[in-house]
C-alpha positions as CSV (number, residue, x, y, z in Angstrom):
1,X,0.0,0.0,0.0
2,X,1.3,3.5,-0.8
3,X,2.2,5.7,2.1
4,X,-0.3,8.4,0.9
5,X,-3.1,5.9,1.2
6,X,-2.1,4.9,4.7
7,X,-1.8,8.5,5.9
8,X,-5.1,9.4,4.2
9,X,-6.8,6.5,6.1
10,X,-5.4,7.7,9.4
11,X,-6.4,11.3,8.6
12,X,-10.0,10.2,7.9
13,X,-10.1,8.2,11.1
14,X,-9.0,11.2,13.1
15,X,-10.9,13.8,11.2
16,X,-7.8,15.8,10.2
17,X,-6.5,16.6,6.8
18,X,-3.6,14.8,5.1
19,X,-1.8,18.2,5.0
20,X,-2.1,18.6,8.8
21,X,-0.6,15.2,9.5
22,X,2.3,16.1,7.2
23,X,2.7,19.5,8.8
24,X,4.7,20.4,11.9
25,X,1.5,21.4,13.8
26,X,1.6,20.1,17.4
27,X,-2.1,20.2,18.4
28,X,-2.8,17.0,20.3
29,X,-5.3,15.7,17.7
30,X,-2.8,16.3,14.9
31,X,0.1,14.9,16.8
32,X,-1.8,11.7,17.7
33,X,-2.9,11.2,14.1
34,X,0.7,11.8,13.0
35,X,2.0,9.2,15.5
36,X,-0.5,6.7,14.3
37,X,0.4,7.3,10.7
38,X,4.1,6.8,11.5
39,X,3.2,3.6,13.4
40,X,1.0,2.3,10.5
41,X,3.7,3.0,8.0
42,X,6.2,1.1,10.2
43,X,3.8,-1.8,10.6
44,X,3.3,-1.9,6.8
45,X,7.0,-2.5,6.2
46,X,8.4,1.0,5.7
47,X,11.8,1.4,7.3
48,X,12.5,4.2,9.8
49,X,14.8,6.1,7.3
50,X,12.0,6.0,4.7
51,X,9.4,7.3,7.3
52,X,11.8,9.9,8.4
53,X,12.1,11.2,4.8
54,X,8.3,11.1,4.2
55,X,7.5,13.2,7.3
56,X,10.7,15.2,7.2
57,X,11.3,14.3,10.9
58,X,14.4,13.3,12.7
59,X,15.1,9.7,13.7
60,X,14.2,10.2,17.4
61,X,10.9,11.7,16.5
62,X,10.0,8.6,14.4
63,X,11.0,6.3,17.3
64,X,9.0,8.5,19.8
65,X,5.9,8.4,17.5
66,X,6.0,4.6,17.2
67,X,6.4,4.2,21.0
68,X,3.8,6.8,21.9
69,X,1.2,5.2,19.6
70,X,1.9,1.7,21.0
71,X,1.6,3.1,24.6
72,X,-1.7,4.8,23.8
73,X,-3.1,1.6,22.2
74,X,-2.3,-0.4,25.4
75,X,-2.9,2.2,28.2
76,X,-5.6,4.5,27.2
77,X,-9.1,4.8,26.0
78,X,-9.6,6.1,22.4
79,X,-10.3,9.8,22.0
80,X,-14.0,10.5,21.6
81,X,-14.9,11.6,18.0
82,X,-14.8,15.3,17.5
83,X,-17.9,17.4,17.0
84,X,-18.2,19.4,13.9
85,X,-17.9,22.6,16.1
86,X,-14.5,21.3,17.5
87,X,-13.3,20.5,14.0
88,X,-14.3,24.0,12.8
89,X,-12.7,25.6,15.8
90,X,-9.4,23.8,15.1
91,X,-9.6,24.9,11.5
92,X,-10.1,28.5,12.5
93,X,-7.1,28.4,15.0
94,X,-5.0,26.8,12.2
95,X,-6.0,29.5,9.8
96,X,-4.9,32.3,12.2
97,X,-1.7,30.4,13.1
98,X,-0.7,30.0,9.4
99,X,-1.5,33.6,8.6
100,X,0.7,35.0,11.4
101,X,-2.1,37.4,12.3
102,X,-3.1,37.7,16.0
103,X,-6.8,36.9,16.5
104,X,-7.1,39.8,19.0
105,X,-10.0,40.3,21.4
106,X,-12.8,39.2,19.0
107,X,-12.1,35.5,19.5
108,X,-15.6,34.5,20.5
109,X,-17.3,36.5,17.8
110,X,-15.0,35.2,15.1
111,X,-15.2,31.6,16.2
112,X,-19.0,31.7,16.5
113,X,-20.2,34.0,13.9
114,X,-18.2,33.5,10.7
115,X,-17.9,30.6,8.4
116,X,-14.5,29.1,7.3
117,X,-14.7,30.6,3.7
118,X,-15.7,34.1,5.1
119,X,-12.8,33.9,7.6
120,X,-10.3,32.8,5.0
121,X,-11.3,35.8,2.8
122,X,-11.1,38.2,5.8
123,X,-7.7,36.9,6.9
124,X,-6.3,37.3,3.3
125,X,-7.7,40.9,3.2
126,X,-6.1,41.6,6.6
127,X,-2.8,40.2,5.4
128,X,-2.9,42.2,2.2
129,X,-3.5,45.4,4.2
130,X,-0.7,44.6,6.5
131,X,-2.8,44.3,9.7
132,X,-1.1,42.3,12.5
133,X,-4.2,42.1,14.6
134,X,-7.5,40.7,13.2
135,X,-9.8,42.5,15.6
136,X,-8.3,45.9,14.5
137,X,-9.0,44.9,10.9
138,X,-12.6,43.8,11.5
139,X,-13.2,47.0,13.7
140,X,-11.9,49.3,10.9
141,X,-14.0,47.4,8.3
142,X,-17.1,47.7,10.5
143,X,-16.6,51.5,11.0
144,X,-16.2,51.9,7.2
145,X,-19.4,49.8,6.5
146,X,-21.3,51.8,9.1
147,X,-20.2,55.1,7.6
148,X,-21.3,53.8,4.1
149,X,-24.7,52.9,5.5
150,X,-25.1,56.3,7.2
151,X,-27.4,58.2,4.9
152,X,-27.9,61.4,6.8
153,X,-25.9,63.7,9.1
154,X,-28.4,63.5,12.0
155,X,-26.7,63.1,15.4
156,X,-26.0,59.5,16.2
157,X,-24.7,58.0,19.5
158,X,-22.5,55.4,17.8
159,X,-20.8,57.8,15.4
160,X,-20.2,60.2,18.3
161,X,-18.7,57.4,20.3
162,X,-16.4,56.4,17.5
163,X,-15.2,60.0,17.0
164,X,-14.6,60.5,20.7
165,X,-12.6,57.3,20.9
166,X,-10.5,58.4,17.9
167,X,-9.8,61.8,19.4
168,X,-8.9,60.4,22.9
169,X,-8.5,56.6,22.9
170,X,-7.2,56.6,26.5
171,X,-10.3,58.4,27.7
172,X,-13.2,57.1,25.7
173,X,-13.9,53.4,25.1
174,X,-14.7,52.4,21.5
175,X,-18.1,51.0,20.6
176,X,-18.2,47.2,21.0
177,X,-18.3,44.9,18.1
178,X,-21.9,44.0,19.1
179,X,-23.0,47.7,19.2
180,X,-21.6,48.3,15.7
181,X,-23.0,45.0,14.2
182,X,-26.5,45.8,15.7
183,X,-26.4,49.3,14.3
184,X,-25.3,48.1,10.9
185,X,-28.2,45.6,10.8
186,X,-30.6,48.5,11.7
187,X,-29.2,50.6,8.9
188,X,-29.4,47.8,6.4
189,X,-33.0,47.1,7.4
190,X,-33.9,50.8,6.9
191,X,-32.1,50.9,3.5
192,X,-33.9,47.7,2.4
193,X,-37.3,49.2,3.5
194,X,-36.6,52.5,1.7
195,X,-35.7,50.5,-1.5
196,X,-39.0,48.6,-1.3
197,X,-41.0,51.8,-1.0
């Protein structure tokens, strides 16, 4: 059996991608899957130098992976299958880790409110604009979106709060993500209603 098939079978069993097993990521679920893949290759007749070359690992890492997987087979219960939410959360963490952008203070909103394709697009935009912190990027985009939706110049609490924060950030707190998102929804609903009339 080809090594790609063995690794793919292990990846499917552990609900991780082939690429993650081949990567250097050290999340427990990925590391356990990699250990099992190394073990399965060894049991299929691959020699340690061949496995070392396949995974681009040193000799001691190959020995450790084989011993660790044997130990887990004998001494522990199998890990429970991951929920789709856990799989998605790991994917999100991996996307941020690979991009080099700090998730920032919007961790809960990001991990609960956005889909993987949306996040992927947002992270690429943040990288292209040289943001180092994802929450700063999303906040700036929300402010821009809110400004675009603002049709008239009537006094608005949220705009006043944004202006105050920009003028004296150490004195005035910025509006929260939730405040801005709710206000944008209100503005979009008003615009949609105006278009229908």
